[in-house]
All heavy atoms as an XYZ file, in Angstrom:
758
protein
N    -131.794    117.602   -118.000
C    -131.091    116.753   -117.141
C    -132.086    115.778   -116.450
O    -133.015    116.232   -115.786
C    -130.297    117.496   -116.130
C    -129.424    116.716   -115.184
S    -128.596    117.682   -113.983
C    -127.070    118.031   -114.842
N    -131.955    114.517   -116.593
C    -132.824    113.576   -115.997
C    -132.467    113.281   -114.590
O    -131.324    113.096   -114.270
C    -132.756    112.236   -116.864
N    -133.505    113.299   -113.717
C    -133.227    113.062   -112.394
C    -133.271    111.541   -112.061
O    -134.153    110.815   -112.629
C    -134.333    113.676   -111.478
C    -134.307    115.187   -111.509
C    -135.366    115.791   -110.603
O    -135.776    115.184   -109.649
O    -135.854    116.933   -110.921
N    -132.329    111.061   -111.305
C    -132.319    109.641   -111.001
C    -133.235    109.398   -109.820
O    -133.444    110.290   -108.961
C    -130.886    109.184   -110.642
O    -130.514    109.864   -109.466
N    -133.885    108.234   -109.775
C    -134.812    107.895   -108.751
C    -134.031    107.616   -107.481
O    -132.968    107.091   -107.485
C    -135.570    106.664   -109.135
C    -136.513    106.799   -110.291
C    -137.234    105.573   -110.603
C    -138.096    105.683   -111.844
N    -138.726    104.408   -112.214
N    -134.694    108.014   -106.349
C    -134.077    107.664   -105.102
C    -134.193    106.196   -104.840
O    -134.971    105.464   -105.424
C    -134.725    108.501   -103.974
O    -136.114    108.016   -103.826
N    -133.442    105.692   -103.891
C    -133.472    104.306   -103.497
C    -134.888    103.931   -102.975
O    -135.419    102.903   -103.315
C    -132.455    104.043   -102.428
C    -132.349    102.622   -101.927
C    -131.231    101.960   -102.526
C    -131.049    100.566   -101.901
N    -130.497     99.612   -102.774
N    -135.454    104.806   -102.185
C    -136.777    104.551   -101.692
C    -137.871    104.468   -102.801
O    -138.706    103.597   -102.823
C    -137.205    105.636   -100.685
C    -138.606    105.486   -100.118
C    -138.896    104.573    -99.202
C    -139.609    106.293   -100.646
C    -140.214    104.419    -98.708
C    -140.901    106.224   -100.178
C    -141.209    105.226    -99.209
N    -137.786    105.390   -103.782
C    -138.689    105.390   -104.840
C    -138.556    104.109   -105.796
O    -139.543    103.597   -106.212
C    -138.503    106.656   -105.719
C    -139.466    106.756   -106.782
C    -140.909    106.937   -106.326
O    -141.127    107.481   -105.230
O    -141.827    106.491   -107.056
N    -137.309    103.679   -105.980
C    -137.165    102.438   -106.752
C    -137.717    101.244   -106.034
O    -138.290    100.315   -106.631
C    -135.744    102.279   -107.175
O    -134.872    102.123   -106.087
N    -137.488    101.204   -104.723
C    -137.990    100.073   -103.877
C    -139.542    100.116   -103.936
O    -140.183     99.104   -104.106
C    -137.450    100.118   -102.449
C    -135.976     99.740   -102.465
C    -138.237     99.192   -101.611
C    -135.304     99.897   -101.140
N    -140.131    101.290   -103.737
C    -141.557    101.466   -103.776
C    -142.178    101.020   -105.115
O    -143.172    100.307   -105.153
C    -141.948    102.909   -103.545
C    -143.469    103.151   -103.417
C    -143.695    104.679   -103.475
N    -145.081    104.887   -103.803
C    -145.637    104.754   -105.080
N    -144.875    104.351   -106.046
N    -146.857    105.046   -105.292
N    -141.496    101.421   -106.186
C    -141.990    100.969   -107.524
C    -141.920     99.462   -107.680
O    -142.835     98.869   -108.199
C    -141.084    101.682   -108.566
C    -141.683    101.511   -109.960
C    -140.802    102.337   -110.970
O    -140.751    103.534   -110.812
O    -140.178    101.657   -111.817
N    -140.874     98.860   -107.170
C    -140.695     97.383   -107.268
C    -141.854     96.719   -106.445
O    -142.458     95.684   -106.914
C    -139.408     96.926   -106.773
C    -139.136     95.422   -106.982
C    -138.626     94.852   -108.095
C    -139.440     94.345   -106.147
N    -138.628     93.495   -107.994
C    -139.126     93.140   -106.769
C    -140.011     94.291   -104.856
C    -139.265     91.928   -106.200
C    -140.158     93.061   -104.241
C    -139.836     91.861   -104.957
N    -142.140     97.257   -105.253
C    -143.147     96.616   -104.415
C    -144.543     96.768   -105.048
O    -145.348     95.855   -105.021
C    -143.148     97.294   -103.017
C    -144.386     96.943   -102.214
C    -141.931     96.925   -102.221
N    -144.770     97.953   -105.677
C    -146.048     98.136   -106.366
C    -146.234     97.098   -107.579
O    -147.262     96.577   -107.802
C    -146.132     99.606   -106.887
C    -147.316     99.709   -107.859
C    -146.353    100.547   -105.705
N    -145.122     96.846   -108.234
C    -145.126     95.935   -109.448
C    -145.179     94.470   -108.946
O    -145.645     93.616   -109.707
C    -144.004     96.191   -110.317
C    -144.058     97.478   -111.048
O    -145.186     98.017   -111.129
O    -143.038     97.933   -111.565
N    -144.698     94.113   -107.764
C    -144.587     92.731   -107.333
C    -145.180     92.581   -105.919
O    -144.529     92.224   -105.015
C    -143.122     92.321   -107.294
C    -142.489     92.439   -108.638
N    -141.702     93.544   -108.889
C    -142.377     91.606   -109.658
C    -141.234     93.415   -110.205
N    -141.658     92.230   -110.631
N    -146.494     92.901   -105.765
C    -147.133     92.874   -104.533
C    -147.124     91.453   -103.908
O    -146.773     91.296   -102.688
C    -148.559     93.309   -104.611
C    -148.626     94.795   -104.859
C    -150.061     95.227   -105.022
C    -150.173     96.624   -105.534
N    -149.840     96.771   -106.990
N    -147.457     90.407   -104.671
C    -147.579     89.056   -104.095
C    -146.178     88.585   -103.773
O    -146.021     87.850   -102.744
C    -148.289     88.176   -105.085
C    -149.754     88.442   -105.225
C    -150.403     87.496   -106.215
C    -150.449     88.328   -103.890
N    -145.139     88.832   -104.556
C    -143.769     88.484   -104.141
C    -143.349     89.083   -102.851
O    -142.719     88.479   -102.016
C    -142.790     88.819   -105.277
C    -142.769     87.922   -106.393
C    -141.691     88.291   -107.395
N    -141.777     87.560   -108.586
C    -141.042     87.694   -109.613
N    -140.089     88.633   -109.629
N    -141.218     86.951   -110.669
N    -143.741     90.347   -102.685
C    -143.424     91.086   -101.486
C    -144.076     90.393   -100.286
O    -143.429     90.160    -99.228
C    -143.857     92.499   -101.583
O    -143.203     93.121   -102.692
C    -143.514     93.292   -100.316
N    -145.363     90.073   -100.406
C    -146.046     89.385    -99.312
C    -145.472     88.075    -99.026
O    -145.280     87.619    -97.865
C    -147.601     89.307    -99.654
C    -148.269     88.405    -98.607
C    -148.202     90.630    -99.660
N    -145.138     87.314   -100.079
C    -144.517     85.935    -99.880
C    -143.158     86.055    -99.207
O    -142.850     85.235    -98.310
N    -142.323     86.993    -99.630
C    -141.011     87.182    -98.983
C    -141.170     87.628    -97.522
O    -140.388     87.142    -96.669
C    -140.204     88.215    -99.721
S    -139.603     87.610   -101.335
N    -142.180     88.474    -97.266
C    -142.426     88.897    -95.874
C    -142.894     87.732    -95.054
O    -142.424     87.534    -93.862
C    -143.383     89.992    -95.870
C    -143.706     90.721    -94.567
C    -142.326     91.353    -94.158
C    -144.677     91.799    -94.750
N    -143.702     86.865    -95.607
C    -144.180     85.638    -94.880
C    -143.000     84.736    -94.618
O    -142.894     84.220    -93.495
C    -145.263     84.916    -95.714
C    -145.661     83.600    -95.085
C    -146.564     83.488    -94.115
C    -145.095     82.345    -95.415
N    -146.661     82.163    -93.767
C    -145.799     81.405    -94.541
C    -144.153     81.853    -96.284
C    -145.514     80.055    -94.522
C    -143.866     80.497    -96.249
C    -144.585     79.624    -95.400
N    -142.174     84.482    -95.621
C    -141.041     83.594    -95.383
C    -140.072     84.099    -94.363
O    -139.640     83.333    -93.460
C    -140.302     83.371    -96.733
C    -139.269     82.330    -96.809
C    -139.900     80.877    -96.458
C    -138.643     82.224    -98.178
N    -139.754     85.405    -94.417
C    -138.868     85.934    -93.414
C    -139.540     85.948    -92.057
O    -138.891     85.728    -91.001
C    -138.395     87.320    -93.785
O    -139.489     88.187    -93.877
N    -140.844     86.173    -91.979
C    -141.585     86.224    -90.704
C    -141.577     84.819    -90.099
O    -141.336     84.744    -88.875
N    -141.849     83.794    -90.878
C    -141.905     82.443    -90.245
C    -140.494     82.033    -89.878
O    -140.292     81.434    -88.842
C    -142.627     81.461    -91.128
C    -143.075     80.236    -90.326
C    -141.784     80.960    -92.297
C    -144.050     79.324    -90.955
N    -139.485     82.390    -90.661
C    -138.130     82.059    -90.331
C    -137.648     82.739    -89.043
O    -137.062     82.078    -88.120
N    -137.968     84.001    -88.936
C    -137.598     84.776    -87.694
C    -138.374     84.270    -86.500
O    -137.754     84.149    -85.369
N    -139.604     83.942    -86.635
C    -140.427     83.401    -85.564
C    -139.937     82.023    -85.077
O    -139.877     81.817    -83.889
C    -141.895     83.336    -85.965
O    -142.727     83.032    -84.901
N    -139.590     81.225    -86.037
C    -139.052     79.907    -85.667
C    -137.741     80.056    -84.911
O    -137.538     79.435    -83.868
C    -138.848     78.953    -86.901
C    -140.238     78.443    -87.373
C    -137.966     77.760    -86.552
C    -140.211     77.669    -88.634
N    -136.911     80.945    -85.387
C    -135.656     81.232    -84.690
C    -135.822     81.751    -83.315
O    -135.184     81.333    -82.326
C    -134.786     82.143    -85.546
N    -136.786     82.674    -83.145
C    -137.079     83.153    -81.769
C    -137.653     82.090    -80.855
O    -137.299     81.952    -79.759
C    -138.015     84.355    -81.894
C    -138.506     84.819    -80.517
C    -137.718     85.549    -79.689
C    -139.837     84.502    -80.154
C    -138.142     85.921    -78.441
C    -140.309     84.931    -78.857
C    -139.441     85.640    -78.066
O    -139.881     86.024    -76.822
N    -138.672     81.352    -81.448
C    -139.338     80.373    -80.581
C    -138.379     79.229    -80.201
O    -138.506     78.602    -79.157
C    -140.568     79.795    -81.328
C    -141.711     80.815    -81.257
O    -141.854     81.507    -80.210
N    -142.571     80.884    -82.283
N    -137.476     78.910    -81.120
C    -136.471     77.785    -80.812
C    -135.529     78.199    -79.673
O    -134.988     77.366    -79.014
C    -135.667     77.404    -82.056
C    -135.773     75.976    -82.214
C    -134.772     75.073    -81.899
C    -136.844     75.184    -82.632
N    -135.134     73.802    -82.191
C    -136.411     73.785    -82.629
C    -138.139     75.434    -83.104
C    -137.266     72.756    -82.988
C    -138.963     74.356    -83.450
C    -138.507     73.047    -83.406
N    -135.379     79.506    -79.416
C    -134.520     79.912    -78.328
C    -135.241     79.847    -76.991
O    -134.646     80.048    -75.934
C    -134.039     81.360    -78.600
O    -135.097     82.298    -78.500
N    -136.550     79.679    -76.987
C    -137.307     79.497    -75.777
C    -137.232     78.067    -75.273
O    -137.753     77.166    -75.913
C    -138.774     79.874    -75.957
C    -138.975     81.282    -76.559
C    -138.484     82.333    -75.658
O    -138.666     82.314    -74.494
N    -137.788     83.312    -76.257
N    -136.577     77.844    -74.152
C    -136.304     76.442    -73.731
C    -137.490     75.746    -73.098
O    -137.473     74.486    -73.073
C    -135.195     76.602    -72.676
C    -135.361     77.934    -72.122
C    -135.892     78.786    -73.265
N    -138.496     76.399    -72.682
C    -139.578     75.726    -71.890
C    -140.826     75.464    -72.723
O    -141.903     75.331    -72.168
C    -140.021     76.643    -70.747
C    -138.842     76.854    -69.812
O    -138.006     76.077    -69.631
N    -138.810     78.055    -69.122
N    -140.659     75.281    -74.065
C    -141.814     74.932    -74.848
C    -141.535     73.685    -75.674
O    -140.392     73.353    -76.004
C    -142.132     76.050    -75.895
C    -142.806     77.188    -75.333
S    -143.485     78.297    -76.574
C    -142.100     79.297    -77.069
N    -142.586     72.935    -75.932
C    -142.487     71.770    -76.764
C    -142.232     72.211    -78.240
O    -142.676     73.266    -78.631
C    -143.673     70.878    -76.736
C    -143.900     70.207    -75.377
C    -144.993     69.128    -75.616
C    -146.251     69.339    -74.816
N    -147.248     68.359    -75.034
N    -141.563     71.392    -79.017
C    -141.312     71.695    -80.449
C    -142.667     71.985    -81.219
O    -142.690     72.853    -82.076
C    -140.568     70.527    -81.008
C    -139.922     69.950    -79.819
C    -140.813     70.158    -78.706
N    -143.698     71.216    -80.893
C    -144.968     71.393    -81.597
C    -145.546     72.753    -81.295
O    -146.105     73.455    -82.174
C    -145.958     70.294    -81.182
O    -146.275     70.364    -79.860
N    -145.405     73.214    -80.071
C    -145.906     74.527    -79.666
C    -145.096     75.644    -80.362
O    -145.625     76.667    -80.752
C    -145.889     74.698    -78.131
C    -146.272     76.127    -77.740
C    -146.803     73.684    -77.458
N    -143.828     75.406    -80.453
C    -142.944     76.379    -81.143
C    -143.334     76.567    -82.604
O    -143.431     77.697    -83.096
C    -141.495     75.921    -81.089
C    -140.902     75.963    -79.674
C    -139.515     75.434    -79.643
C    -138.988     75.355    -78.229
N    -137.593     74.883    -78.186
N    -143.634     75.438    -83.247
C    -144.087     75.533    -84.694
C    -145.417     76.227    -84.849
O    -145.625     77.025    -85.721
C    -144.060     74.090    -85.276
C    -142.638     73.584    -85.354
C    -144.768     74.073    -86.655
C    -142.483     72.180    -85.747
N    -146.338     75.901    -83.900
C    -147.684     76.580    -83.909
C    -147.540     78.055    -83.720
O    -148.170     78.884    -84.479
C    -148.627     75.889    -82.916
C    -148.981     74.521    -83.386
C    -149.871     76.721    -82.712
C    -149.753     73.652    -82.339
N    -146.752     78.451    -82.781
C    -146.546     79.914    -82.557
C    -145.877     80.573    -83.765
O    -146.254     81.692    -84.152
C    -145.638     80.111    -81.301
C    -146.385     79.925    -80.038
N    -145.843     80.177    -78.782
C    -147.637     79.549    -79.768
C    -146.661     79.892    -77.863
N    -147.844     79.548    -78.394
N    -144.941     79.914    -84.399
C    -144.290     80.461    -85.529
C    -145.325     80.667    -86.705
O    -145.292     81.684    -87.319
C    -143.124     79.591    -85.992
N    -146.160     79.675    -86.866
C    -147.230     79.789    -87.850
C    -148.160     80.940    -87.590
O    -148.557     81.673    -88.511
C    -147.972     78.409    -88.023
C    -149.016     78.504    -89.163
C    -149.928     77.334    -89.104
N    -150.777     77.377    -87.961
C    -151.905     78.086    -87.850
N    -152.260     78.908    -88.794
N    -152.615     78.019    -86.754
N    -148.615     81.061    -86.357
C    -149.455     82.137    -86.008
C    -148.877     83.500    -86.202
O    -149.496     84.451    -86.731
C    -149.943     82.014    -84.541
C    -150.909     80.843    -84.276
C    -151.188     80.638    -82.813
C    -152.216     81.073    -84.996
N    -147.612     83.630    -85.823
C    -146.887     84.903    -86.070
C    -146.790     85.232    -87.549
O    -147.058     86.382    -87.958
C    -145.506     84.897    -85.451
C    -145.492     84.845    -83.974
N    -144.546     84.095    -83.276
C    -146.337     85.327    -83.009
C    -144.803     84.239    -81.960
N    -145.884     84.948    -81.821
N    -146.478     84.271    -88.316
C    -146.359     84.484    -89.759
C    -147.661     84.761    -90.385
O    -147.775     85.586    -91.315
C    -145.685     83.254    -90.439
N    -148.728     84.146    -89.880
C    -150.103     84.406    -90.413
C    -150.510     85.838    -90.132
O    -151.042     86.502    -91.065
C    -151.031     83.389    -89.845
C    -152.466     83.467    -90.422
C    -153.326     82.306    -89.940
O    -152.988     81.618    -88.998
N    -154.530     82.285    -90.489
N    -150.237     86.328    -88.998
C    -150.618     87.693    -88.615
C    -149.765     88.695    -89.476
O    -150.283     89.682    -89.973
C    -150.275     87.951    -87.101
N    -148.505     88.374    -89.670
C    -147.625     89.260    -90.496
C    -148.129     89.218    -91.948
O    -148.121     90.316    -92.584
C    -146.177     88.747    -90.468
C    -145.161     89.575    -91.070
C    -145.102     90.947    -90.379
C    -143.805     88.955    -90.995
N    -148.559     88.134    -92.408
C    -149.056     88.041    -93.830
C    -150.362     88.812    -93.935
O    -150.552     89.542    -94.956
C    -149.354     86.572    -94.183
O    -148.144     85.785    -94.042
C    -149.858     86.445    -95.615
N    -151.245     88.776    -92.973
C    -152.526     89.589    -93.000
C    -152.219     91.039    -93.064
O    -152.777     91.803    -93.788
C    -153.433     89.205    -91.864
C    -154.159     87.902    -91.974
C    -154.882     87.554    -90.737
C    -155.082     87.842    -93.216
N    -151.195     91.456    -92.250
C    -150.818     92.843    -92.167
C    -150.174     93.223    -93.538
O    -150.456     94.303    -94.043
C    -149.777     93.129    -91.083
N    -149.342     92.363    -94.125
C    -148.786     92.687    -95.421
C    -149.815     92.752    -96.482
O    -149.789     93.621    -97.375
C    -147.740     91.629    -95.816
N    -150.853     91.865    -96.498
C    -151.929     91.939    -97.524
C    -152.714     93.194    -97.328
O    -153.134     93.857    -98.335
C    -152.798     90.691    -97.369
C    -152.186     89.431    -97.964
C    -153.090     88.264    -97.609
C    -152.020     89.534    -99.484
N    -152.948     93.637    -96.106
C    -153.691     94.829    -95.849
C    -152.878     96.042    -96.416
O    -153.364     96.992    -96.990
C    -153.997     95.017    -94.405
N    -151.541     96.022    -96.155
C    -150.707     97.053    -96.677
C    -150.720     97.090    -98.187
O    -150.711     98.112    -98.810
N    -150.665     95.926    -98.820
C    -150.665     95.848   -100.288
C    -152.026     96.383   -100.797
O    -152.058     97.055   -101.883
C    -150.493     94.468   -100.725
N    -153.120     96.121   -100.091
C    -154.443     96.638   -100.482
C    -154.438     98.189   -100.424
O    -154.962     98.873   -101.304
C    -155.502     96.016    -99.657
N    -153.824     98.751    -99.375
C    -153.796    100.161    -99.233
C    -152.952    100.783   -100.349
O    -153.335    101.755   -100.975
C    -153.204    100.540    -97.831
C    -152.877    102.059    -97.783
C    -154.173    100.220    -96.741
N    -151.811    100.182   -100.647
C    -150.969    100.689   -101.729
C    -151.722    100.612   -103.059
O    -151.689    101.576   -103.842
C    -149.658     99.894   -101.835
C    -148.937    100.128   -103.125
C    -148.755    100.131   -100.616
N    -152.410     99.499   -103.337
C    -153.226     99.353   -104.521
C    -154.313    100.422   -104.637
O    -154.565    101.081   -105.678
C    -153.767     97.962   -104.595
C    -154.494     97.614   -105.849
C    -153.587     97.447   -107.024
O    -152.347     97.146   -106.800
O    -154.025     97.549   -108.200
N    -154.943    100.698   -103.478
C    -156.028    101.664   -103.474
C    -155.479    103.037   -103.833
O    -156.073    103.787   -104.685
C    -156.727    101.727   -102.107
C    -157.694    102.819   -101.886
C    -158.936    102.725   -102.456
C    -157.369    103.944   -101.175
C    -159.858    103.738   -102.292
C    -158.267    104.921   -100.996
C    -159.508    104.843   -101.519
O    -160.422    105.832   -101.340
N    -154.452    103.465   -103.200
C    -153.852    104.815   -103.438
C    -153.230    104.852   -104.856
O    -153.222    105.940   -105.429
C    -152.862    105.209   -102.353
C    -153.591    105.647   -101.106
C    -153.510    104.885    -99.969
C    -154.318    106.819   -101.146
C    -154.181    105.313    -98.775
C    -154.968    107.226   -100.028
C    -154.962    106.483    -98.859
O    -155.554    106.844    -97.720
N    -152.733    103.753   -105.354
C    -152.192    103.754   -106.701
C    -153.283    104.017   -107.728
O    -153.120    104.824   -108.671
C    -151.587    102.398   -106.983
C    -150.073    102.497   -107.217
O    -149.507    103.511   -107.010
O    -149.504    101.481   -107.809
N    -154.416    103.308   -107.522
C    -155.533    103.478   -108.487
C    -156.145    104.890   -108.341
O    -156.656    105.453   -109.268
C    -156.588    102.441   -108.318
C    -156.158    101.129   -108.953
N    -156.125    100.923   -110.291
C    -155.811     99.958   -108.414
C    -155.739     99.698   -110.596
N    -155.499     99.061   -109.433
N    -156.149    105.410   -107.138
C    -156.765    106.677   -106.931
C    -155.912    107.769   -107.484
O    -156.504    108.822   -107.934
C    -156.861    106.873   -105.407
C    -157.760    107.990   -105.018
C    -157.954    108.006   -103.535
N    -158.888    109.011   -103.204
C    -159.133    109.464   -101.989
N    -158.398    109.007   -100.991
N    -159.993    110.375   -101.748
N    -154.622    107.711   -107.461
C    -153.736    108.760   -107.878
C    -153.268    108.666   -109.368
O    -152.718    109.618   -109.931
C    -152.459    108.843   -107.023
C    -152.942    109.206   -105.588
O    -153.916    109.862   -105.392
N    -152.083    108.786   -104.631
N    -153.537    107.531   -110.027
C    -153.103    107.336   -111.438
C    -154.152    107.958   -112.379
O    -155.382    107.902   -112.075
C    -153.005    105.844   -111.715
C    -151.709    105.261   -111.503
C    -151.632    103.857   -112.036
C    -150.427    103.092   -111.677
N    -150.453    101.726   -112.096
N    -153.713    108.456   -113.515
C    -154.677    108.863   -114.449
C    -155.390    107.620   -115.015
O    -154.807    106.550   -115.065
C    -153.866    109.550   -115.580
C    -152.472    109.085   -115.258
C    -152.333    108.727   -113.925
N    -156.620    107.765   -115.394
C    -157.424    106.644   -115.873
C    -156.833    106.202   -117.260
O    -156.890    106.918   -118.213
C    -158.840    106.984   -115.996
C    -159.524    107.384   -114.745
C    -159.508    106.286   -113.753
C    -160.089    106.739   -112.442
N    -159.937    105.899   -111.365
N    -156.260    105.030   -117.312
C    -155.755    104.456   -118.497
C    -156.076    102.976   -118.582
O    -156.301    102.403   -117.563
C    -154.193    104.696   -118.577
N    -156.087    102.512   -119.735
C    -156.404    101.013   -119.903
C    -155.207    100.242   -119.513
O    -154.116    100.343   -120.137
C    -156.812    100.773   -121.358
C    -157.251     99.342   -121.561
O    -157.492     98.604   -120.573
O    -157.337     98.897   -122.711
N    -155.272     99.417   -118.476
C    -154.102     98.667   -117.973
C    -153.681     97.539   -118.957
O    -152.550     97.063   -118.867
C    -154.539     98.081   -116.651
C    -156.002     98.081   -116.736
C    -156.428     99.193   -117.597
N    -154.562     97.238   -119.880
C    -154.296     96.087   -120.788
C    -153.913     96.660   -122.210
O    -153.816     95.873   -123.144
C    -155.465     95.195   -120.872
C    -155.855     94.676   -119.508
C    -156.985     95.073   -118.930
C    -155.039     93.742   -118.826
C    -157.375     94.671   -117.690
C    -155.356     93.317   -117.584
C    -156.536     93.739   -116.982
O    -156.873     93.280   -115.767
N    -153.740     97.918   -122.350
C    -153.500     98.480   -123.705
C    -152.184     97.958   -124.295
O    -152.142     97.781   -125.495
C    -153.408    100.006   -123.562
N    -151.220     97.656   -123.492
C    -149.969     97.220   -124.044
C    -150.099     95.754   -124.566
O    -149.291     95.322   -125.337
C    -148.805     97.287   -123.046
C    -148.992     96.467   -121.793
C    -147.805     96.700   -120.933
C    -147.960     95.950   -119.579
N    -146.920     96.277   -118.674
N    -151.115     95.036   -124.114
C    -151.262     93.627   -124.483
C    -152.216     93.459   -125.722
O    -152.100     92.507   -126.469
C    -151.844     92.799   -123.382
C    -150.999     92.800   -122.137
C    -151.362     93.424   -120.989
C    -149.721     92.233   -122.129
C    -150.572     93.394   -119.892
C    -148.928     92.164   -121.056
C    -149.386     92.793   -119.932
O    -148.526     92.775   -118.775
N    -153.106     94.466   -125.927
C    -153.971     94.472   -127.037
C    -153.888     95.726   -127.856
O    -154.589     96.730   -127.574
C    -155.468     94.299   -126.530
C    -155.671     93.048   -125.692
C    -155.897     93.167   -124.375
C    -155.697     91.861   -126.346
C    -156.066     92.048   -123.602
C    -155.891     90.716   -125.626
C    -156.058     90.789   -124.253
N    -152.979     95.754   -128.802
C    -152.797     96.990   -129.578
C    -153.995     97.320   -130.417
O    -154.767     96.390   -130.848
C    -151.599     96.650   -130.421
C    -151.556     95.193   -130.561
C    -152.076     94.672   -129.244
N    -154.294     98.587   -130.539
C    -155.436     98.980   -131.336
C    -155.219     98.714   -132.809
O    -154.106     98.806   -133.350
C    -155.696    100.485   -131.157
C    -156.144    100.792   -129.785
C    -156.394    102.274   -129.664
N    -157.008    102.476   -128.357
C    -157.978    103.337   -128.143
N    -158.395    104.160   -129.090
N    -158.491    103.504   -126.959
N    -156.296     98.404   -133.479
C    -156.153     98.241   -134.936
C    -156.119     99.596   -135.652
O    -156.581    100.602   -135.113
C    -157.351     97.443   -135.471
O    -158.532     98.203   -135.311
N    -155.545     99.647   -136.787
C    -155.350    100.911   -137.556
C    -156.594    101.305   -138.307
O    -156.616    102.292   -138.992
C    -154.183    100.777   -138.495
C    -152.913    100.498   -137.810
N    -152.287    101.511   -137.045
C    -152.133     99.417   -137.676
C    -151.165    101.003   -136.582
N    -151.024     99.704   -136.926
N    -157.653    100.520   -138.265
C    -158.890    100.825   -138.972
C    -159.776    101.769   -138.268
O    -160.749    102.254   -138.855
C    -159.649     99.495   -139.243
C    -158.875     98.577   -140.099
C    -159.618     97.232   -140.302
C    -158.828     96.274   -141.158
N    -159.463     95.036   -141.303
N    -159.581    102.106   -137.007
C    -160.415    102.968   -136.278
C    -160.313    104.425   -136.682
O    -159.358    104.977   -137.059
C    -160.150    102.842   -134.819
C    -160.538    101.526   -134.251
C    -160.280    101.476   -132.771
O    -160.050    102.447   -132.055
O    -160.268    100.295   -132.315
């Protein structure tokens, strides 16, 4: 009987396979949320609001990249040593 993957495990697998997309989506949602929050502050100029939103998104992106690096580190540490490019370069039958 095959066990189905949990929702968390399938999300984790997708994040491992699409690290840069995950960081990009996190950046986009971070800057969107930060702009929305800063726009609700009435005592700031629009240029200051945009600068704050960019700084918040930049900090969130650095945190996401650090998280992706940690995931990559533990992925390589726990995986059996295999050639990651084996599926792209099949072995010849002459060996």
